[in-house]
C-alpha positions as CSV (number, residue, x, y, z in Angstrom):
1,M,0.0,0.0,0.0
2,S,2.4,2.6,-1.2
3,S,2.6,5.6,-3.4
4,P,2.4,5.4,-7.2
5,L,6.1,5.9,-7.3
6,S,6.9,2.7,-5.4
7,I,4.9,0.2,-7.3
8,T,7.1,0.1,-10.4
9,P,9.5,-2.8,-10.4
10,Q,13.2,-2.4,-10.9
11,K,14.5,-3.0,-14.4
12,L,17.2,-5.3,-15.7
13,Q,17.8,-3.3,-18.9
14,L,16.8,0.1,-20.3
15,S,14.4,0.5,-23.2
16,S,14.7,3.2,-25.8
17,N,12.1,5.2,-24.0
18,D,14.2,5.0,-20.8
19,L,17.2,6.3,-22.7
20,R,15.1,9.2,-24.0
21,Q,14.0,10.0,-20.5
22,C,17.6,10.0,-19.3
23,L,18.5,12.5,-22.0
24,R,15.5,14.7,-21.2
25,I,16.5,14.8,-17.5
26,A,20.2,15.4,-18.1
27,F,19.8,18.1,-20.7
28,A,16.9,19.8,-18.7
29,G,18.9,20.0,-15.4
30,T,22.0,21.3,-17.2
31,L,20.0,23.8,-19.3
32,G,18.3,25.1,-16.2
33,F,21.7,25.5,-14.5
34,V,23.2,27.3,-17.5
35,L,20.3,29.7,-17.8
36,C,20.2,30.7,-14.2
37,K,24.0,31.3,-14.1
38,L,24.0,33.3,-17.3
39,M,21.1,35.4,-16.3
40,G,22.3,35.8,-12.7
41,W,19.0,34.6,-11.2
42,S,18.8,33.9,-7.5
43,Y,17.6,30.6,-6.1
44,G,19.2,28.5,-8.8
45,T,17.9,25.4,-7.1
46,F,14.4,26.1,-8.5
47,F,15.7,26.3,-12.0
48,V,17.8,23.1,-11.8
49,V,15.7,20.8,-9.5
50,N,12.2,21.6,-10.9
51,P,12.9,20.3,-14.4
52,M,14.5,17.2,-13.0
53,L,11.5,16.6,-10.7
54,L,8.9,17.1,-13.5
55,L,10.8,14.9,-16.0
56,G,12.0,12.3,-13.4
57,L,8.8,11.7,-11.4
58,V,6.6,11.1,-14.4
59,P,7.7,9.6,-17.7
60,V,5.0,11.3,-19.9
61,L,3.7,14.8,-20.6
62,N,0.0,15.4,-21.0
63,A,-2.7,17.9,-20.0
64,H,-3.2,16.4,-16.6
65,I,0.5,16.6,-15.8
66,L,0.8,20.2,-17.0
67,R,-2.3,21.2,-14.9
68,Q,-0.7,19.6,-11.8
69,F,2.6,21.4,-12.4
70,I,1.1,24.8,-13.0
71,A,-1.2,24.4,-10.0
72,S,1.8,23.4,-7.9
73,T,3.7,26.5,-8.9
74,L,0.8,28.9,-8.2
75,F,-0.1,27.1,-4.9
76,V,3.5,27.4,-3.6
77,S,3.7,31.1,-4.6
78,I,0.4,32.1,-3.0
79,S,1.1,30.0,0.1
80,I,4.5,31.7,0.7
81,L,2.9,35.2,0.3
82,I,0.2,34.3,2.8
83,L,2.3,32.4,5.3
84,Q,5.3,34.7,5.4
85,G,3.6,38.0,4.4
86,L,0.6,37.8,6.8
87,F,1.6,35.3,9.4
88,G,5.4,35.5,9.5
89,D,5.3,37.1,13.0
90,K,2.5,34.8,14.2
91,P,4.1,31.4,14.6
92,L,1.1,29.6,16.0
93,A,-1.3,30.7,13.3
94,M,1.4,30.0,10.7
95,T,2.0,26.5,12.0
96,L,-1.7,25.7,11.9
97,L,-2.0,26.8,8.3
98,V,1.1,24.7,7.4
99,I,-0.5,21.7,9.0
100,L,-3.7,22.2,7.0
101,Q,-1.7,22.6,3.8
102,F,0.5,19.5,4.4
103,G,-2.6,17.4,5.2
104,F,-4.2,18.5,1.9
105,L,-1.1,17.8,-0.1
106,F,-0.5,14.4,1.4
107,R,-4.2,13.6,0.9
108,C,-3.6,14.3,-2.8
109,M,-0.6,12.0,-2.8
110,T,-2.2,9.1,-1.0
111,R,-5.1,9.1,-3.5
112,G,-2.7,8.8,-6.4
113,V,-4.5,10.7,-9.1
114,N,-2.8,14.1,-8.2
115,F,0.3,12.6,-6.7
116,L,2.6,14.8,-8.8
117,F,0.8,18.0,-7.6
118,G,1.2,16.9,-4.0
119,A,4.8,15.8,-4.3
120,M,6.1,18.8,-6.2
121,T,4.2,21.2,-4.0
122,M,5.6,19.6,-0.9
123,V,9.1,19.9,-2.2
124,G,8.6,23.5,-3.4
125,L,6.8,24.6,-0.3
126,S,9.4,23.1,2.0
127,M,12.3,24.7,0.1
128,Q,10.7,28.1,0.0
129,L,9.6,28.1,3.6
130,H,13.2,27.2,4.4
131,F,14.5,30.1,2.4
132,A,11.9,32.5,3.8
133,S,13.0,31.7,7.3
134,Y,16.4,33.3,6.7
135,P,16.9,36.8,8.2
136,A,15.5,39.7,6.1
137,P,18.8,41.0,4.8
138,V,19.5,37.5,3.4
139,T,16.2,36.9,1.6
140,Q,13.1,38.7,0.6
141,V,9.7,36.9,0.3
142,S,8.9,38.8,-2.9
143,D,12.2,37.7,-4.5
144,I,11.5,34.0,-3.5
145,V,8.0,34.2,-5.1
146,M,9.1,35.9,-8.3
147,S,12.0,33.4,-8.6
148,N,9.5,30.5,-8.2
149,L,7.2,31.9,-10.9
150,V,10.0,32.5,-13.3
151,A,11.4,29.1,-12.6
152,G,8.0,27.6,-13.3
153,A,7.8,29.3,-16.7
154,V,11.4,28.2,-17.5
155,T,10.7,24.7,-16.4
156,L,7.7,24.5,-18.7
157,F,9.7,25.8,-21.6
158,I,12.6,23.3,-20.9
159,T,10.1,20.4,-20.6
160,F,8.4,21.2,-23.9
161,L,11.8,21.5,-25.5
162,M,13.1,18.2,-24.2
163,Y,10.0,16.3,-25.3
164,T,10.4,17.9,-28.8
165,L,14.1,17.0,-29.0
166,F,13.8,13.5,-27.3
167,P,10.3,12.1,-27.8
168,D,9.4,8.6,-26.7
169,T,9.9,6.0,-29.4
170,T,6.9,3.9,-28.4
171,P,3.7,4.6,-26.4
172,R,4.0,4.1,-22.7
173,Q,1.5,2.0,-20.7
174,G,-0.2,3.8,-17.9
175,R,0.7,3.0,-14.3
176,Q,-1.9,1.2,-12.2
177,L,-2.9,3.1,-9.1
178,P,-3.2,1.1,-5.9
179,V,-6.6,0.7,-4.2
180,K,-6.2,1.7,-0.6
181,P,-8.6,1.1,2.3
182,L,-9.8,4.2,4.2
183,S,-7.7,3.2,7.2
184,N,-4.6,3.2,5.1
185,Q,-5.4,6.6,3.7
186,R,-5.9,8.0,7.1
187,H,-2.7,6.4,8.4
188,E,-0.6,7.8,5.6
189,V,-2.0,11.3,5.7
190,I,-1.8,11.6,9.5
191,L,1.7,10.1,9.6
192,A,3.2,12.1,6.8
193,T,1.6,15.4,7.9
194,T,2.8,15.0,11.5
195,V,6.4,14.2,10.6
196,A,6.5,16.9,7.9
197,T,5.2,19.4,10.5
198,L,7.8,18.4,13.0
199,S,10.5,18.9,10.3
200,F,9.1,22.3,9.5
201,L,9.2,23.4,13.2
202,V,12.7,22.2,13.6
203,F,14.0,24.0,10.5
204,Q,12.1,27.1,11.4
205,S,13.2,27.2,15.0
206,F,17.0,26.6,14.7
207,D,19.6,28.5,12.7
208,L,20.0,25.9,9.9
209,V,20.6,28.3,7.0
210,D,22.8,25.9,4.9
211,S,20.6,22.8,5.5
212,L,18.4,22.9,2.4
213,S,19.3,19.4,1.4
214,A,18.5,18.1,4.9
215,Q,15.1,19.9,4.7
216,V,14.3,18.4,1.3
217,A,15.5,14.9,2.4
218,S,13.1,14.9,5.3
219,V,10.3,15.5,2.8
220,L,11.4,13.0,0.1
221,V,11.7,10.2,2.8
222,L,8.0,10.6,3.3
223,F,7.0,10.0,-0.3
224,P,6.2,6.3,0.2
225,L,3.7,7.6,2.9
226,N,4.3,4.7,5.3
227,W,6.9,3.1,7.5
228,H,7.5,0.1,5.2
229,G,8.6,2.3,2.3
230,A,10.2,5.1,4.3
231,G,13.0,2.9,5.6
232,K,14.1,2.0,2.1
233,A,13.5,5.6,0.9
234,G,15.7,6.9,3.8
235,W,18.5,4.5,3.0
236,N,18.3,5.4,-0.7
237,R,18.2,9.1,0.0
238,A,21.3,8.8,2.2
239,I,23.2,6.8,-0.4
240,G,22.1,9.2,-3.2
241,T,23.2,12.2,-1.2
242,L,26.6,10.6,-0.4
243,V,27.2,9.8,-4.1
244,G,26.0,13.2,-5.2
245,C,28.2,15.0,-2.7
246,N,31.3,12.9,-3.7
247,V,30.7,13.4,-7.4
248,G,30.4,17.2,-6.7
249,L,33.7,17.1,-4.8
250,L,35.3,15.1,-7.6
251,I,34.2,17.5,-10.2
252,Q,35.6,20.4,-8.1
253,L,38.9,18.6,-7.8
254,L,39.2,17.7,-11.5
255,L,38.3,21.3,-12.6
256,Y,40.5,22.8,-9.9
257,N,41.2,26.4,-11.0
258,H,38.7,26.1,-13.9
259,A,35.7,25.6,-11.7
260,G,34.5,29.0,-12.6
261,V,34.4,28.2,-16.3
262,L,30.7,27.6,-17.0
263,L,31.3,25.4,-20.0
264,F,33.4,22.9,-18.1
265,V,31.1,22.8,-15.1
266,A,28.0,22.3,-17.4
267,L,29.7,19.4,-19.2
268,A,30.6,17.8,-16.0
269,M,27.2,18.3,-14.6
270,W,25.5,16.9,-17.7
271,L,27.6,13.7,-17.5
272,S,26.9,13.3,-13.8
273,I,23.1,13.8,-14.1
274,M,23.1,11.4,-17.1
275,L,24.7,8.7,-15.0
276,F,22.3,9.3,-12.1
277,A,19.3,9.4,-14.4
278,R,20.4,6.0,-15.9
279,H,20.4,4.6,-12.3
280,H,17.1,6.2,-11.7
281,M,15.7,4.3,-14.7
282,F,17.1,1.0,-13.4
283,E,15.3,1.7,-10.2
284,G,12.0,1.8,-12.1
285,G,11.7,5.6,-12.1
286,Q,11.2,5.6,-8.3
287,A,12.4,8.3,-6.0
288,G,15.5,6.2,-5.0
289,A,19.2,6.6,-4.8
290,G,19.6,7.8,-8.4
291,F,16.9,10.4,-7.9
292,G,18.5,11.5,-4.6
293,A,21.8,11.9,-6.3
294,M,20.3,14.0,-9.0
295,T,18.5,16.4,-6.7
296,T,21.7,16.7,-4.5
297,M,23.7,17.7,-7.6
298,G,21.0,20.2,-8.5
299,I,21.0,21.8,-5.1
300,L,24.9,21.8,-4.9
301,F,25.4,23.3,-8.3
302,G,22.3,25.5,-8.6
303,Q,22.5,27.1,-5.1
304,Y,26.0,26.9,-3.8
305,L,28.5,26.9,-6.8
306,T,29.6,30.4,-7.8
307,P,33.0,31.7,-9.1
308,E,33.8,33.0,-5.6
309,K,32.6,29.9,-3.7
310,D,33.5,26.2,-4.1
311,L,31.6,23.1,-3.2
312,V,33.9,21.5,-0.7
313,Y,32.4,22.8,2.6
314,S,28.8,22.6,1.1
315,A,29.2,19.0,0.0
316,L,30.7,17.8,3.3
317,Y,28.1,19.7,5.4
318,R,25.3,18.5,3.1
319,F,25.9,14.8,3.6
320,S,26.3,15.1,7.4
321,S,23.1,17.2,7.8
322,V,21.2,14.8,5.4
323,A,22.3,11.8,7.4
324,I,21.1,13.3,10.7
325,S,17.8,14.5,9.1
326,V,17.0,11.1,7.6
327,I,17.7,9.3,10.9
328,C,15.5,11.7,12.9
329,T,12.8,11.5,10.2
330,L,12.7,7.7,10.2
331,I,12.5,7.6,14.0
332,A,9.5,9.9,13.9
333,V,7.9,7.9,11.1
334,Y,8.4,4.6,13.1
335,L,6.9,6.1,16.3
336,M,3.9,7.5,14.4
337,H,3.4,4.2,12.7
338,Q,3.3,2.4,16.0
339,L,0.9,4.9,17.5
340,L,-1.5,4.9,14.5
341,N,-1.6,1.1,14.3
342,R,-3.1,1.0,17.9
343,F,-6.4,2.3,16.5
344,S,-8.5,0.4,13.9
345,A,-9.5,3.6,12.1
346,T,-5.9,4.4,11.3
347,R,-4.3,0.9,11.2
348,L,-2.1,0.2,8.1
349,Q,-3.4,-2.9,6.3
350,T,-0.7,-4.7,4.4
């Protein structure tokens, strides 16, 4: 009884469609990175990670997928304006609104039909709440919202371009959505909402300015929506982060004094994402180790790599913070799982 992302079996070899999807992901992430660096846009993570999320979580592009993505972008932007603009100085009211939003998004995910909307909105909302919690001289809410809207438009452009350049060679079969009892749906929504809210409170309360990867990791671990899938997701997330950080360090070492040359960095990034996308396809397109490595690379390169700043500290800190975040999240998931299973109305049926 898991999410739509966890019911696809692992593959032994890649099809021509899988190869096209790898190319779409690699070129999309790299193009988003190059554009944000050339244009000098802030919050490069939005421009690098969003295209990889959209092209990596779903293998097709249709009207329903586009509606979910556009709705996600608008939902996140409006939410940040309301939460930080009106309730930024009212922590209790802000927390209650966050709980309601998280519950709604995880309900969308557990039902399956609008899983992409729920998943992308959870990631986007978590990242932007994290950025918005920085002191005012560091960030402005209006800048975050505008960057998100611009990143949404750029992501749509890149996505259409990728499907034009690398279309599927054969029609894909639709994924079968699992049929879940009501008790399972309640279990998943309450568990994920509670743990995500705890994560939100921790990252809002403490000075964790450079812990974006840890914040995102605590959300991605919840994508299976239950304890049985979260353990594997947590392990895969930690492995993916470790690999992504090490590859980032290796690229920094190989480029050395040329790390500020955009062409060299872009080529190295494309090759890395391509390899991670290949592993992502072997994992059946699930949010596993390959997906974790891709998003780690997107955050490292998009947010922290500049001509004046290297990745060494960022990569080392990133892995340690993600490891702690994943462990704490899994402990909270297990405790909530045990508590909810004590009641028949919220017991997880397997």
